[in-house]
C-alpha positions as CSV (number, residue, x, y, z in Angstrom):
1,M,-8.9,-12.2,1.6
2,N,-9.7,-8.5,0.8
3,L,-6.4,-6.6,0.4
4,G,-8.1,-3.3,-0.4
5,M,-7.6,-0.8,-3.2
6,G,-4.1,0.2,-2.0
7,S,-2.7,-3.1,-3.2
8,L,-4.3,-3.0,-6.6
9,P,-1.3,-1.5,-8.4
10,A,0.9,-4.4,-7.1
11,R,-1.7,-7.1,-7.7
12,R,-3.1,-6.2,-11.1
13,P,0.1,-6.8,-13.2
14,K,0.3,-10.3,-11.8
15,V,-3.3,-11.1,-12.6
16,R,-3.9,-9.3,-15.9
17,P,-0.5,-8.0,-17.1
18,D,-1.5,-7.2,-20.6
19,D,-4.8,-5.4,-19.9
20,I,-4.7,-1.7,-20.6
21,A,-4.2,0.3,-17.4
22,V,-3.8,3.9,-18.6
23,V,-4.8,5.7,-21.8
24,F,-3.5,9.2,-22.4
25,K,-3.9,10.9,-25.7
26,E,-2.5,8.4,-28.3
27,H,-0.6,6.3,-25.7
28,E,-1.7,3.2,-23.8
29,W,0.1,1.4,-21.0
30,A,-0.6,-2.2,-19.9
31,Y,-0.5,-3.1,-16.2
32,R,2.9,-4.8,-16.7
33,Q,4.3,-1.5,-18.2
34,L,2.7,0.6,-15.5
35,D,4.1,-1.6,-12.8
36,K,7.6,-1.3,-14.2
37,R,7.3,2.5,-14.3
38,V,5.8,2.8,-10.9
39,T,8.6,0.9,-9.2
40,R,11.1,3.3,-10.8
41,V,9.9,6.2,-8.7
42,P,10.7,4.8,-5.2
43,N,14.0,3.2,-6.5
44,A,15.1,6.6,-7.9
45,L,14.2,8.3,-4.6
46,T,16.2,5.7,-2.6
47,D,19.2,6.1,-5.0
48,A,19.0,9.8,-4.5
49,G,19.3,9.3,-0.7
50,V,15.7,9.7,0.4
51,P,15.3,7.4,3.4
52,K,12.4,4.8,3.4
53,G,9.4,6.2,5.1
54,H,10.0,9.9,4.1
55,R,7.5,11.7,2.0
56,A,8.0,13.3,-1.4
57,V,5.8,15.6,-3.4
58,Q,5.3,16.0,-7.2
59,V,3.6,19.0,-8.6
60,G,2.5,19.0,-12.1
61,F,-0.3,18.9,-14.6
62,N,-2.8,16.0,-15.2
63,H,-0.4,13.6,-16.8
64,P,0.3,9.8,-16.5
65,A,3.6,10.6,-14.7
66,L,1.6,12.2,-11.9
67,K,-0.7,9.2,-11.7
68,R,2.3,6.8,-11.6
69,S,3.9,8.6,-8.7
70,R,0.6,8.5,-6.8
71,M,0.6,4.7,-7.1
72,T,3.9,4.2,-5.4
73,Q,4.0,2.9,-1.8
């Protein structure tokens, strides 16, 4: 079954958790680490009172934090 690109961030840590997902300057993050960080974003928004289904925006420079926030669903 083809689940599409949108499900890649959720699937990849289960399939290849120790493969490198992101390289930025001297830092590397494996898919397992990326998944852990990606799930923090929606959890923090929920804890702050943002209802499920609402939208949020992040403005910033080209940085891994910006990429992680774009992967949340």
